[in-house]
gemmi code that builds the backbone of each chain (N, CA, C; Angstrom):
import gemmi

chains = {
    "A": [
        ("UNK", (96.658, 127.696, 80.888), (97.583, 126.801, 80.313), (97.301, 127.168, 79.037)),
        ("UNK", (98.321, 126.820, 78.372), (98.572, 127.500, 77.099), (97.118, 127.031, 76.204)),
        ("UNK", (96.576, 127.477, 74.674), (95.335, 127.762, 74.289), (95.675, 125.849, 73.391)),
        ("UNK", (96.740, 125.258, 73.114), (96.062, 123.812, 72.855), (96.462, 123.166, 73.661)),
        ("UNK", (96.652, 123.059, 75.258), (96.410, 122.018, 76.009), (94.849, 122.195, 75.986)),
        ("UNK", (93.923, 123.066, 76.899), (92.356, 123.399, 76.260), (91.701, 123.075, 75.228)),
        ("UNK", (92.710, 123.696, 74.224), (91.925, 122.270, 73.363), (92.313, 120.515, 73.210)),
        ("UNK", (92.987, 120.019, 73.630), (92.865, 118.662, 73.590), (92.094, 118.440, 75.029)),
        ("UNK", (92.195, 119.359, 75.928), (91.080, 118.864, 76.700), (90.223, 118.428, 76.758)),
        ("UNK", (89.143, 119.581, 76.245), (87.591, 119.803, 75.092), (87.629, 118.543, 74.639)),
        ("UNK", (88.493, 118.549, 73.826), (88.044, 117.504, 72.843), (88.404, 115.744, 73.707)),
        ("UNK", (89.235, 115.792, 74.397), (88.888, 114.437, 75.103), (88.694, 114.491, 75.553)),
        ("UNK", (87.554, 115.479, 76.566), (86.404, 115.620, 77.790), (85.442, 114.759, 77.642)),
        ("UNK", (85.322, 114.346, 76.095), (83.859, 113.813, 75.624), (84.077, 112.753, 75.778)),
        ("UNK", (83.353, 111.537, 76.499), (83.440, 110.276, 76.892), (83.217, 109.562, 75.563)),
        ("UNK", (82.703, 109.161, 75.023), (82.963, 108.763, 73.730), (83.745, 109.209, 72.573)),
        ("UNK", (83.720, 110.462, 72.109), (85.247, 110.923, 71.803), (86.390, 110.224, 72.047)),
        ("UNK", (86.080, 109.733, 73.524), (87.795, 109.725, 73.774), (87.588, 107.987, 74.022)),
        ("UNK", (86.439, 107.453, 74.078), (86.552, 106.088, 73.514), (86.797, 105.894, 71.468)),
        ("UNK", (86.713, 106.707, 71.046), (86.875, 106.305, 69.834), (88.883, 106.519, 69.423)),
        ("UNK", (88.810, 107.280, 70.294), (90.419, 107.606, 70.157), (91.113, 107.199, 70.796)),
        ("UNK", (90.472, 106.065, 71.908), (91.346, 104.916, 72.855), (91.491, 103.989, 71.936)),
        ("UNK", (90.160, 103.733, 71.656), (90.230, 102.588, 70.714), (91.174, 102.674, 69.129)),
        ("UNK", (91.386, 103.483, 68.725), (91.956, 104.010, 67.295), (93.939, 103.940, 68.200)),
        ("UNK", (93.629, 104.366, 69.398), (95.422, 104.416, 70.516), (95.796, 102.476, 70.672)),
        ("UNK", (94.985, 101.462, 70.573), (94.647, 100.471, 70.760), (95.140, 99.265, 69.668)),
        ("UNK", (94.368, 99.838, 68.538), (93.847, 98.465, 67.880), (94.229, 99.398, 66.376)),
        ("UNK", (94.993, 100.369, 66.736), (95.419, 101.147, 65.223), (94.343, 101.441, 63.906)),
        ("UNK", (94.531, 101.649, 63.194), (94.094, 102.303, 61.627), (92.467, 101.374, 61.850)),
        ("UNK", (91.511, 102.042, 61.418), (90.136, 102.028, 61.220), (89.027, 102.840, 60.581)),
        ("UNK", (88.504, 102.012, 59.928), (87.364, 102.862, 58.965), (86.074, 103.728, 59.644)),
        ("UNK", (85.211, 104.232, 59.529), (83.752, 104.586, 60.335), (84.007, 103.557, 60.694)),
        ("UNK", (83.059, 102.936, 59.543), (82.098, 101.588, 59.706), (82.445, 101.032, 61.012)),
        ("UNK", (83.697, 100.121, 61.192), (83.460, 99.344, 62.131), (84.406, 99.825, 63.581)),
        ("UNK", (84.275, 101.145, 63.514), (84.334, 101.842, 64.757), (82.880, 102.502, 65.321)),
        ("UNK", (82.131, 102.393, 63.972), (80.611, 102.916, 64.455), (80.091, 101.334, 64.731)),
        ("UNK", (80.154, 99.890, 64.126), (79.690, 98.515, 65.226), (80.402, 99.037, 66.309)),
        ("UNK", (80.854, 99.106, 66.703), (80.893, 98.473, 68.305), (80.985, 100.007, 68.925)),
        ("UNK", (80.212, 100.892, 68.685), (80.261, 102.521, 69.439), (78.937, 102.143, 70.160)),
        ("UNK", (78.626, 102.924, 70.726), (76.965, 102.939, 71.506), (75.973, 104.241, 70.538)),
        ("UNK", (76.758, 104.535, 69.245), (76.335, 105.984, 68.463), (76.594, 105.534, 67.105)),
        ("UNK", (75.528, 106.878, 66.133), (75.073, 106.125, 64.968), (76.590, 106.824, 64.309)),
        ("UNK", (76.494, 105.838, 62.594), (77.737, 106.559, 62.176), (77.624, 108.202, 62.254)),
        ("UNK", (76.750, 109.022, 61.440), (77.191, 110.411, 61.834), (77.708, 111.004, 62.864)),
        ("UNK", (77.254, 110.305, 63.742), (77.668, 110.625, 65.018), (78.617, 110.625, 65.697)),
        ("UNK", (80.103, 108.999, 64.743), (80.656, 108.503, 64.685), (81.892, 109.906, 64.028)),
        ("UNK", (81.236, 110.280, 62.732), (82.712, 110.536, 61.857), (82.095, 112.033, 62.676)),
        ("UNK", (80.699, 113.141, 63.089), (81.385, 113.846, 63.870), (82.383, 113.929, 65.148)),
        ("UNK", (81.819, 113.165, 65.701), (83.594, 113.114, 66.795), (84.901, 112.875, 66.158)),
        ("UNK", (85.163, 111.861, 64.671), (85.673, 111.748, 64.131), (86.609, 113.393, 63.901)),
        ("UNK", (85.715, 114.282, 63.246), (86.270, 115.390, 62.797), (86.636, 115.964, 64.048)),
        ("UNK", (86.048, 116.046, 64.480), (86.468, 116.752, 66.051), (87.799, 116.641, 66.033)),
        ("UNK", (87.848, 115.255, 66.650), (89.639, 114.302, 66.288), (90.300, 115.181, 66.083)),
        ("UNK", (90.422, 114.613, 64.750), (91.244, 115.345, 63.559), (91.313, 116.796, 63.717)),
        ("UNK", (90.693, 117.705, 63.606), (90.211, 119.133, 63.805), (91.280, 119.622, 65.157)),
        ("UNK", (91.833, 118.699, 66.004), (92.693, 118.944, 67.342), (93.829, 117.710, 66.830)),
        ("UNK", (94.388, 117.694, 66.064), (94.873, 116.901, 65.576), (95.594, 115.162, 65.980)),
        ("UNK", (94.795, 115.060, 66.921), (94.437, 113.809, 67.142), (94.000, 112.868, 65.839)),
        ("UNK", (93.550, 112.318, 65.600), (93.689, 111.609, 64.077), (94.049, 112.181, 63.004)),
        ("UNK", (94.736, 111.083, 61.947), (94.263, 111.161, 60.674), (93.450, 110.827, 59.746)),
        ("UNK", (93.530, 111.326, 58.399), (91.970, 109.708, 57.952), (93.370, 109.667, 56.596)),
        ("UNK", (93.236, 108.583, 56.120), (93.582, 108.243, 54.756), (92.659, 107.660, 53.771)),
        ("UNK", (92.275, 107.992, 52.486), (91.111, 107.805, 51.665), (91.852, 106.232, 51.167)),
        ("UNK", (91.031, 105.154, 50.521), (91.175, 104.164, 49.836), (90.213, 103.491, 49.422)),
        ("UNK", (90.023, 103.298, 48.441), (89.039, 103.392, 47.339), (87.468, 104.273, 47.668)),
        ("UNK", (86.842, 103.207, 48.065), (85.763, 104.502, 48.739), (85.795, 104.159, 50.520)),
        ("UNK", (86.929, 104.086, 51.093), (86.983, 103.826, 52.592), (87.550, 104.748, 53.010)),
        ("UNK", (87.713, 105.598, 53.951), (88.471, 106.202, 54.735), (89.008, 105.955, 56.225)),
        ("UNK", (90.176, 105.316, 56.211), (90.252, 105.275, 57.572), (90.801, 106.091, 58.137)),
        ("UNK", (90.836, 105.902, 59.572), (91.112, 106.864, 61.126), (92.602, 105.933, 61.125)),
        ("UNK", (93.547, 106.530, 61.274), (94.256, 106.429, 62.557), (94.900, 107.742, 64.394)),
        ("UNK", (95.417, 107.171, 65.615), (95.176, 107.308, 66.108), (96.674, 108.579, 65.540)),
        ("UNK", (96.416, 110.070, 66.274), (97.898, 111.085, 66.623), (99.017, 111.083, 67.691)),
        ("UNK", (99.873, 110.052, 68.425), (100.167, 110.084, 69.594), (100.339, 110.999, 70.193)),
        ("UNK", (101.214, 111.583, 68.838), (102.392, 113.285, 68.576), (101.676, 114.045, 69.509)),
        ("UNK", (100.197, 114.276, 69.194), (99.510, 115.103, 69.063), (99.506, 115.288, 71.027)),
        ("UNK", (99.199, 114.292, 71.023), (99.459, 114.447, 73.472), (100.712, 114.666, 73.736)),
        ("UNK", (101.680, 115.563, 72.682), (103.007, 115.691, 73.453), (102.661, 116.531, 74.535)),
        ("UNK", (101.872, 117.925, 74.104), (101.776, 118.366, 75.480), (101.261, 117.986, 77.038)),
        ("UNK", (100.593, 117.371, 76.520), (100.503, 116.736, 77.969), (100.798, 115.741, 78.450)),
        ("UNK", (101.813, 114.944, 78.068), (102.710, 114.018, 78.579), (103.981, 114.959, 78.621)),
        ("UNK", (104.620, 115.853, 78.734), (105.328, 116.126, 78.935), (105.098, 116.834, 80.115)),
        ("UNK", (106.080, 116.608, 81.112), (106.464, 116.367, 82.658), (105.543, 117.997, 82.691)),
        ("UNK", (106.402, 118.877, 82.423), (106.804, 120.862, 82.443), (105.033, 120.991, 82.435)),
        ("UNK", (104.758, 120.612, 81.455), (103.182, 121.366, 81.046), (102.400, 120.927, 81.821)),
        ("UNK", (102.222, 119.129, 82.408), (101.399, 118.053, 83.056), (101.156, 118.961, 84.980)),
        ("UNK", (103.140, 119.272, 85.367), (103.012, 120.111, 86.806), (102.279, 121.158, 86.388)),
        ("UNK", (102.053, 122.223, 85.709), (102.760, 123.499, 85.456), (100.971, 123.458, 85.757)),
        ("UNK", (99.951, 123.021, 84.986), (98.849, 122.155, 84.910), (97.896, 122.020, 87.018)),
        ("UNK", (98.784, 121.468, 87.213), (98.393, 120.833, 88.501), (98.586, 122.099, 89.411)),
        ("UNK", (99.642, 122.367, 89.395), (100.159, 123.740, 90.541), (98.991, 124.959, 90.047)),
        ("UNK", (98.761, 124.949, 89.477), (97.602, 126.595, 88.836), (96.299, 126.024, 89.382)),
        ("UNK", (96.035, 123.960, 89.565), (94.154, 124.812, 89.960), (94.737, 124.112, 91.414)),
        ("UNK", (96.074, 124.061, 91.876), (95.959, 123.967, 93.502), (95.799, 125.101, 93.473)),
        ("UNK", (97.131, 126.026, 93.491), (97.090, 127.453, 93.879), (95.219, 128.071, 93.835)),
        ("UNK", (94.610, 127.615, 92.755), (93.136, 128.021, 93.096), (92.510, 127.689, 94.619)),
        ("UNK", (92.752, 126.399, 94.427), (92.181, 126.024, 95.894), (92.513, 126.504, 96.909)),
        ("UNK", (94.203, 126.658, 96.453), (94.758, 127.763, 97.919), (93.983, 129.096, 98.452)),
        ("UNK", (93.637, 129.637, 96.626), (93.726, 130.854, 97.257), (91.474, 130.530, 97.578)),
        ("UNK", (90.860, 129.423, 97.167), (89.808, 129.546, 98.367), (89.918, 129.231, 99.112)),
        ("UNK", (90.689, 128.737, 99.831), (90.862, 128.425, 101.640), (91.631, 129.464, 102.266)),
        ("UNK", (92.078, 130.401, 101.087), (92.709, 131.739, 101.747), (91.813, 132.533, 102.045)),
        ("UNK", (90.406, 132.256, 101.724), (89.440, 133.145, 101.538), (89.061, 132.504, 103.430)),
        ("UNK", (88.863, 130.956, 102.825), (87.483, 130.785, 104.229), (88.287, 131.476, 104.875)),
        ("UNK", (89.681, 131.331, 105.116), (89.885, 131.376, 106.602), (90.109, 132.677, 107.426)),
        ("UNK", (89.914, 133.364, 106.092), (89.018, 135.061, 106.813), (87.891, 135.007, 107.825)),
        ("UNK", (87.420, 133.941, 107.583), (86.229, 134.007, 108.598), (86.112, 133.296, 110.299)),
    ],
    "B": [
        ("UNK", (121.977, 100.185, 77.906), (120.945, 100.819, 78.647), (121.049, 102.362, 78.583)),
        ("UNK", (119.995, 102.964, 78.458), (120.007, 104.378, 77.714), (119.592, 105.245, 79.635)),
        ("UNK", (120.623, 105.403, 79.587), (120.762, 106.069, 81.136), (120.413, 107.818, 80.813)),
        ("UNK", (119.542, 108.513, 79.881), (119.931, 109.773, 79.658), (119.768, 110.337, 81.080)),
        ("UNK", (119.817, 111.174, 81.688), (118.904, 112.145, 82.364), (118.383, 113.285, 82.050)),
        ("UNK", (117.690, 114.162, 83.156), (117.516, 115.865, 82.109), (116.733, 115.774, 83.225)),
        ("UNK", (117.348, 117.075, 83.573), (116.456, 118.400, 84.841), (115.521, 119.524, 84.083)),
        ("UNK", (114.290, 119.645, 84.566), (113.800, 120.157, 84.055), (112.729, 120.963, 85.402)),
        ("UNK", (112.106, 122.170, 85.236), (111.524, 122.660, 85.985), (110.558, 123.968, 86.003)),
        ("UNK", (109.809, 123.666, 86.785), (108.349, 124.362, 86.489), (108.267, 125.418, 87.428)),
        ("UNK", (107.830, 126.468, 86.463), (107.591, 127.536, 88.072), (105.885, 127.983, 87.433)),
        ("UNK", (105.483, 128.165, 88.922), (104.768, 128.704, 89.125), (104.070, 130.000, 89.721)),
        ("UNK", (103.679, 131.036, 89.500), (103.895, 132.312, 90.014), (102.302, 132.853, 90.111)),
        ("UNK", (102.305, 133.065, 91.612), (100.960, 134.182, 91.533), (100.680, 134.907, 92.441)),
        ("UNK", (99.985, 136.150, 91.986), (99.841, 137.246, 93.218), (98.991, 136.715, 94.605)),
        ("UNK", (98.765, 136.585, 95.931), (97.673, 136.592, 96.630), (97.457, 137.520, 97.604)),
        ("UNK", (96.212, 138.354, 97.597), (95.525, 138.759, 98.135), (95.377, 138.545, 100.204)),
        ("UNK", (96.492, 138.349, 100.422), (96.438, 137.760, 101.316), (98.147, 137.649, 101.812)),
        ("UNK", (98.214, 137.875, 103.109), (99.886, 138.566, 103.771), (100.131, 136.993, 103.991)),
        ("UNK", (101.395, 137.512, 103.636), (102.672, 135.661, 104.078), (101.944, 135.117, 105.043)),
        ("UNK", (102.001, 135.377, 106.096), (101.761, 135.032, 107.703), (100.727, 134.229, 107.161)),
        ("UNK", (99.670, 135.041, 107.142), (98.416, 133.353, 106.777), (98.321, 132.475, 105.087)),
        ("UNK", (99.817, 132.875, 104.534), (100.071, 131.615, 103.268), (100.679, 130.767, 103.556)),
        ("UNK", (101.732, 130.933, 104.701), (102.574, 130.220, 105.690), (101.734, 129.230, 105.801)),
        ("UNK", (100.702, 129.571, 107.220), (100.464, 128.668, 107.514), (99.038, 128.385, 106.625)),
        ("UNK", (98.596, 128.299, 105.039), (97.958, 127.280, 104.202), (99.556, 126.230, 103.739)),
        ("UNK", (100.556, 126.844, 103.938), (101.745, 125.744, 103.613), (101.937, 124.821, 104.225)),
        ("UNK", (101.316, 125.192, 105.759), (102.829, 124.448, 106.556), (101.738, 123.559, 107.660)),
        ("UNK", (100.729, 123.921, 107.599), (99.513, 123.545, 109.018), (98.885, 122.078, 107.869)),
        ("UNK", (99.635, 120.754, 108.454), (98.428, 119.946, 108.020), (97.502, 119.986, 107.481)),
        ("UNK", (96.420, 120.966, 108.666), (95.070, 119.979, 107.417), (94.764, 121.307, 106.552)),
        ("UNK", (95.243, 122.401, 106.840), (95.048, 123.331, 105.946), (95.936, 122.698, 104.737)),
        ("UNK", (97.151, 121.629, 104.819), (97.602, 121.815, 103.481), (96.271, 120.786, 102.971)),
        ("UNK", (96.240, 120.040, 103.677), (95.444, 118.846, 102.855), (93.720, 119.338, 102.252)),
        ("UNK", (93.703, 120.811, 102.544), (92.796, 121.001, 101.817), (92.739, 122.069, 100.941)),
        ("UNK", (94.313, 122.694, 100.540), (94.146, 122.717, 98.674), (95.512, 121.754, 98.354)),
        ("UNK", (96.167, 121.400, 98.867), (97.022, 120.295, 97.921), (96.000, 118.780, 97.977)),
        ("UNK", (96.771, 117.889, 99.372), (96.727, 116.505, 99.539), (97.318, 116.102, 100.957)),
        ("UNK", (96.023, 114.968, 101.499), (96.725, 114.256, 102.813), (98.067, 114.389, 103.329)),
        ("UNK", (98.637, 114.602, 104.559), (99.853, 115.098, 105.179), (99.786, 114.490, 106.399)),
        ("UNK", (100.867, 114.469, 106.447), (101.837, 114.488, 107.751), (103.066, 114.634, 107.958)),
        ("UNK", (102.731, 116.344, 107.295), (103.862, 117.053, 106.827), (104.044, 117.722, 108.927)),
        ("UNK", (105.626, 117.943, 108.522), (105.902, 118.939, 110.568), (107.017, 120.014, 109.451)),
        ("UNK", (107.069, 121.382, 110.304), (107.549, 122.159, 109.501), (108.614, 122.290, 110.225)),
        ("UNK", (109.646, 121.337, 110.139), (110.943, 121.302, 110.030), (111.998, 120.364, 109.705)),
        ("UNK", (112.990, 121.005, 109.808), (114.216, 120.423, 108.442), (114.635, 119.115, 108.946)),
        ("UNK", (114.322, 118.218, 107.762), (114.801, 116.451, 108.179), (113.620, 115.498, 108.017)),
        ("UNK", (112.296, 116.467, 108.759), (111.491, 115.275, 108.632), (110.520, 115.104, 107.269)),
        ("UNK", (110.323, 113.659, 107.675), (110.160, 112.502, 106.354), (108.835, 112.895, 106.351)),
        ("UNK", (108.196, 112.707, 104.539), (106.373, 112.775, 105.013), (105.802, 112.645, 104.063)),
        ("UNK", (104.599, 111.912, 103.677), (103.884, 111.480, 102.427), (102.652, 112.206, 101.985)),
        ("UNK", (102.538, 112.581, 101.325), (101.576, 113.383, 100.319), (100.780, 112.517, 99.223)),
        ("UNK", (98.979, 112.148, 99.725), (98.357, 111.879, 99.090), (97.390, 111.795, 98.482)),
        ("UNK", (97.931, 111.409, 97.364), (96.851, 111.936, 96.266), (95.489, 111.374, 96.350)),
        ("UNK", (94.505, 111.979, 95.511), (93.379, 111.576, 95.583), (92.710, 110.350, 94.487)),
        ("UNK", (93.798, 110.494, 93.912), (94.090, 108.921, 92.818), (94.689, 107.838, 93.528)),
        ("UNK", (95.302, 108.170, 94.974), (95.644, 106.567, 94.927), (97.213, 106.767, 95.021)),
        ("UNK", (98.009, 107.756, 94.457), (99.781, 107.343, 94.810), (99.900, 108.240, 95.828)),
        ("UNK", (101.127, 107.912, 96.052), (101.232, 108.620, 97.211), (103.302, 108.537, 97.032)),
        ("UNK", (103.285, 110.275, 97.538), (104.592, 110.992, 97.193), (106.033, 111.112, 98.796)),
        ("UNK", (106.674, 110.224, 98.031), (107.528, 110.599, 99.517), (108.031, 111.847, 99.358)),
        ("UNK", (108.267, 112.691, 100.558), (108.636, 114.381, 100.888), (109.515, 114.174, 101.688)),
        ("UNK", (110.647, 114.820, 101.736), (111.520, 115.422, 103.164), (111.057, 116.308, 103.388)),
        ("UNK", (111.162, 117.568, 104.515), (111.353, 118.976, 104.284), (113.142, 119.361, 104.487)),
        ("UNK", (112.475, 120.057, 103.490), (114.749, 120.903, 102.799), (114.776, 121.814, 103.738)),
        ("UNK", (113.849, 122.541, 103.839), (114.186, 124.274, 103.936), (112.866, 124.817, 104.072)),
        ("UNK", (113.098, 125.349, 105.817), (111.881, 126.140, 106.740), (112.711, 128.034, 106.162)),
        ("UNK", (112.291, 128.771, 106.244), (111.925, 129.724, 106.825), (111.017, 130.835, 106.671)),
        ("UNK", (110.602, 130.718, 108.207), (108.787, 131.204, 108.246), (108.860, 132.477, 107.382)),
        ("UNK", (107.728, 132.377, 106.517), (106.996, 133.394, 106.399), (108.044, 133.974, 104.833)),
        ("UNK", (108.555, 133.374, 104.587), (109.441, 133.441, 103.358), (109.443, 131.832, 102.607)),
        ("UNK", (110.342, 130.942, 102.572), (110.855, 129.990, 102.247), (110.162, 128.738, 102.854)),
        ("UNK", (110.143, 127.281, 102.085), (109.480, 126.127, 101.894), (110.312, 125.585, 100.901)),
        ("UNK", (110.621, 123.904, 101.088), (110.873, 123.889, 100.110), (111.082, 122.153, 100.516)),
        ("UNK", (110.494, 121.707, 100.283), (110.818, 119.805, 100.349), (110.975, 118.827, 99.085)),
        ("UNK", (111.179, 117.351, 99.079), (111.212, 117.125, 98.111), (110.070, 116.856, 97.707)),
        ("UNK", (110.089, 115.927, 96.170), (108.133, 115.849, 95.616), (108.861, 114.336, 94.789)),
        ("UNK", (108.976, 113.599, 95.902), (109.590, 112.225, 94.782), (108.723, 111.464, 94.834)),
        ("UNK", (108.463, 110.821, 93.682), (106.715, 109.354, 93.144), (107.562, 108.022, 92.093)),
        ("UNK", (107.360, 107.246, 93.436), (108.089, 105.865, 92.754), (106.742, 105.147, 91.670)),
        ("UNK", (107.135, 105.122, 90.721), (106.591, 103.820, 89.708), (107.401, 103.053, 89.322)),
        ("UNK", (106.579, 101.723, 88.940), (107.550, 101.371, 88.100), (107.628, 101.581, 86.750)),
        ("UNK", (106.346, 102.488, 85.715), (106.761, 102.897, 84.712), (108.066, 104.118, 84.834)),
        ("UNK", (108.671, 103.935, 84.075), (109.166, 105.390, 84.290), (108.901, 106.632, 83.564)),
        ("UNK", (108.155, 106.914, 82.456), (107.735, 107.720, 82.462), (106.911, 108.409, 84.118)),
        ("UNK", (106.417, 107.690, 84.289), (105.733, 107.955, 85.340), (106.869, 108.550, 86.328)),
        ("UNK", (107.445, 108.044, 86.918), (108.726, 107.953, 87.761), (109.258, 109.664, 88.426)),
        ("UNK", (109.488, 109.665, 89.444), (109.713, 111.489, 89.072), (110.872, 111.770, 90.644)),
        ("UNK", (110.951, 112.366, 90.701), (112.324, 112.940, 91.288), (112.036, 114.456, 92.015)),
        ("UNK", (111.872, 114.726, 92.116), (111.677, 116.936, 92.036), (111.477, 117.167, 93.402)),
        ("UNK", (112.267, 118.440, 93.792), (112.094, 119.190, 94.618), (111.564, 120.588, 94.461)),
        ("UNK", (110.290, 120.923, 94.976), (109.524, 122.019, 94.727), (109.884, 122.731, 95.999)),
        ("UNK", (110.026, 124.254, 96.015), (110.287, 125.410, 96.549), (108.987, 126.214, 96.515)),
        ("UNK", (109.421, 126.968, 97.706), (107.898, 128.178, 97.292), (108.587, 128.992, 98.389)),
        ("UNK", (108.680, 130.375, 97.015), (108.789, 131.155, 98.120), (107.911, 132.793, 98.163)),
        ("UNK", (107.834, 132.760, 99.283), (107.274, 134.037, 99.488), (107.537, 135.340, 99.297)),
        ("UNK", (106.863, 136.535, 99.030), (107.666, 138.068, 98.869), (106.316, 138.941, 98.913)),
        ("UNK", (106.765, 139.850, 100.306), (105.201, 140.437, 100.435), (105.240, 141.369, 99.129)),
        ("UNK", (103.701, 141.655, 98.813), (103.685, 143.114, 97.984), (102.093, 143.410, 97.824)),
        ("UNK", (102.459, 144.577, 98.608), (101.125, 145.693, 99.183), (100.681, 144.550, 100.089)),
        ("UNK", (99.468, 145.035, 100.204), (98.813, 144.261, 101.136), (99.305, 142.269, 101.321)),
        ("UNK", (99.777, 141.729, 99.990), (99.620, 140.551, 100.113), (100.631, 139.961, 99.767)),
        ("UNK", (101.136, 138.778, 98.751), (102.065, 137.816, 98.576), (102.169, 137.487, 97.250)),
        ("UNK", (103.600, 137.547, 96.958), (104.061, 137.081, 95.640), (104.499, 135.872, 95.538)),
        ("UNK", (103.463, 134.674, 95.491), (104.105, 133.586, 95.068), (104.791, 132.849, 94.413)),
        ("UNK", (105.261, 132.343, 95.004), (106.057, 131.596, 93.296), (106.414, 129.845, 93.773)),
        ("UNK", (106.465, 128.966, 93.057), (106.420, 127.610, 93.216), (107.080, 127.176, 92.128)),
        ("UNK", (108.785, 126.999, 92.963), (109.591, 126.160, 91.654), (109.410, 124.434, 91.887)),
        ("UNK", (109.037, 124.058, 90.363), (109.174, 122.206, 90.854), (110.613, 121.865, 90.094)),
        ("UNK", (112.138, 121.713, 91.384), (112.716, 121.258, 89.623), (112.727, 119.826, 89.979)),
        ("UNK", (113.186, 119.169, 88.329), (112.683, 118.039, 88.035), (113.763, 117.002, 87.886)),
        ("UNK", (114.291, 116.416, 88.460), (115.504, 115.052, 87.996), (114.561, 114.056, 87.498)),
        ("UNK", (114.813, 113.671, 86.540), (113.937, 112.329, 85.397), (114.489, 111.527, 84.805)),
        ("UNK", (114.590, 110.331, 84.234), (114.743, 109.622, 83.299), (113.916, 110.242, 82.075)),
        ("UNK", (115.095, 109.920, 80.991), (114.410, 110.581, 79.393), (112.482, 109.809, 79.387)),
        ("UNK", (112.240, 110.780, 79.052), (110.449, 110.156, 78.544), (110.167, 109.422, 77.767)),
        ("UNK", (110.913, 108.871, 76.842), (110.539, 108.435, 75.398), (109.667, 107.285, 75.720)),
        ("UNK", (109.845, 106.859, 76.870), (108.745, 105.934, 76.500), (107.606, 106.110, 76.881)),
        ("UNK", (107.401, 106.915, 77.573), (106.075, 107.190, 77.207), (105.216, 107.006, 76.247)),
        ("UNK", (106.187, 107.745, 74.519), (105.341, 106.991, 73.717), (105.563, 106.082, 72.531)),
        ("UNK", (105.042, 105.429, 71.850), (105.992, 104.506, 71.057), (104.705, 103.258, 71.043)),
        ("UNK", (105.001, 102.159, 71.789), (104.088, 101.469, 72.538), (104.379, 100.823, 73.615)),
        ("UNK", (104.295, 101.884, 74.039), (103.760, 102.333, 75.716), (102.727, 102.210, 75.589)),
        ("UNK", (102.109, 100.791, 75.372), (100.435, 101.422, 75.049), (100.004, 100.981, 76.843)),
        ("UNK", (100.814, 100.734, 77.745), (100.294, 99.943, 78.967), (99.402, 101.030, 79.822)),
        ("UNK", (100.475, 102.450, 79.126), (100.446, 103.338, 80.081), (99.597, 104.364, 80.259)),
        ("UNK", (98.560, 104.021, 78.755), (98.021, 104.880, 78.070), (96.144, 105.008, 79.523)),
        ("UNK", (95.697, 104.171, 80.068), (94.561, 103.408, 80.580), (95.098, 104.756, 81.754)),
        ("UNK", (96.104, 104.846, 82.440), (96.532, 105.883, 83.546), (96.233, 106.792, 83.086)),
        ("UNK", (96.951, 106.805, 82.043), (97.150, 108.663, 81.601), (95.685, 108.991, 81.438)),
        ("UNK", (94.860, 108.175, 80.985), (93.297, 108.718, 80.924), (92.792, 109.347, 81.974)),
        ("UNK", (92.625, 108.263, 82.749), (92.310, 108.958, 84.642), (92.636, 110.190, 84.691)),
        ("UNK", (94.293, 110.108, 85.007), (94.571, 110.981, 85.115), (94.072, 112.618, 84.232)),
        ("UNK", (94.467, 111.747, 82.866), (93.598, 113.352, 82.937), (92.204, 113.436, 82.923)),
        ("UNK", (91.640, 113.110, 83.170), (89.972, 113.078, 83.754), (89.823, 113.679, 84.419)),
        ("UNK", (90.848, 113.411, 85.704), (90.745, 114.242, 86.711), (91.360, 115.826, 86.229)),
        ("UNK", (92.129, 115.931, 85.684), (92.574, 117.569, 85.208), (91.463, 117.950, 84.554)),
        ("UNK", (90.762, 117.033, 84.155), (89.745, 118.124, 83.134), (88.602, 118.181, 83.937)),
        ("UNK", (88.780, 117.052, 85.330), (86.889, 116.930, 85.747), (87.344, 118.471, 87.101)),
        ("UNK", (88.370, 118.980, 87.355), (89.078, 119.461, 87.970), (88.422, 121.049, 87.104)),
        ("UNK", (89.245, 121.363, 85.963), (89.093, 122.741, 84.951), (87.465, 123.052, 85.087)),
        ("UNK", (86.642, 122.068, 85.329), (85.329, 122.454, 84.807), (84.881, 122.956, 86.223)),
    ],
}
model = gemmi.Model(1)
for chain_id, residues in chains.items():
    chain = gemmi.Chain(chain_id)
    for i, (resn, *xyz) in enumerate(residues, 1):
        res = gemmi.Residue()
        res.name, res.seqid = resn, gemmi.SeqId(i, " ")
        for name, pos in zip(("N", "CA", "C"), xyz):
            atom = gemmi.Atom()
            atom.name, atom.element = name, gemmi.Element(name[0])
            atom.pos, atom.b_iso = gemmi.Position(*pos), 0.0
            res.add_atom(atom)
        chain.add_residue(res)
    model.add_chain(chain)
structure = gemmi.Structure()
structure.add_model(model)
structure.setup_entities()
């Protein structure tokens, strides 16, 4: 799979980080404080997750006064939503299983 | 109504260290297909209609289009879904070419499906499903 897929998969594989991202998708722009209030982790942990999401291009931040507001960047998911990329990933993983099976068929 | 359609295809190729005859068995015997692809009621008969059942609960409607033993296998791969972003009509073709002691395997999936724009923007209902699928992919990758 192309590199940008790996980054997206790795970024979203963490359940806490994914929950933060999903909330931004569902509810729109929010501050770290608002996100922390409903996360089961500390504010520094939420900030760290937001940093990782930002690096992957999945969120964008915007300073307003003392507050930083975060919003989801759905366009960053385009490579995953794209049908051809999704199916290519699917077949690659199935071919791995196929090769495992062929090895076992030797016995 | 926007009726834009688009044809796309995915090609995945791999050199397999096993002869075509053996690979053919893995591609055409139901109990073997199940081991690497999905549960199925496949029969190597042109015109045979069958289902592939994914572990996520999805069912694909398929029909055998072409069979040339040890060389070519082709079937339709259709997935009906209310959300057009997941709806899919496609044809999967496996081509086996002997290469040394092994086989060059080529899979082409040619898809014919509606424009995908609906997956973006306001279509938030699809997110949950999308993440479920993503989790499965990530799970497999580990």
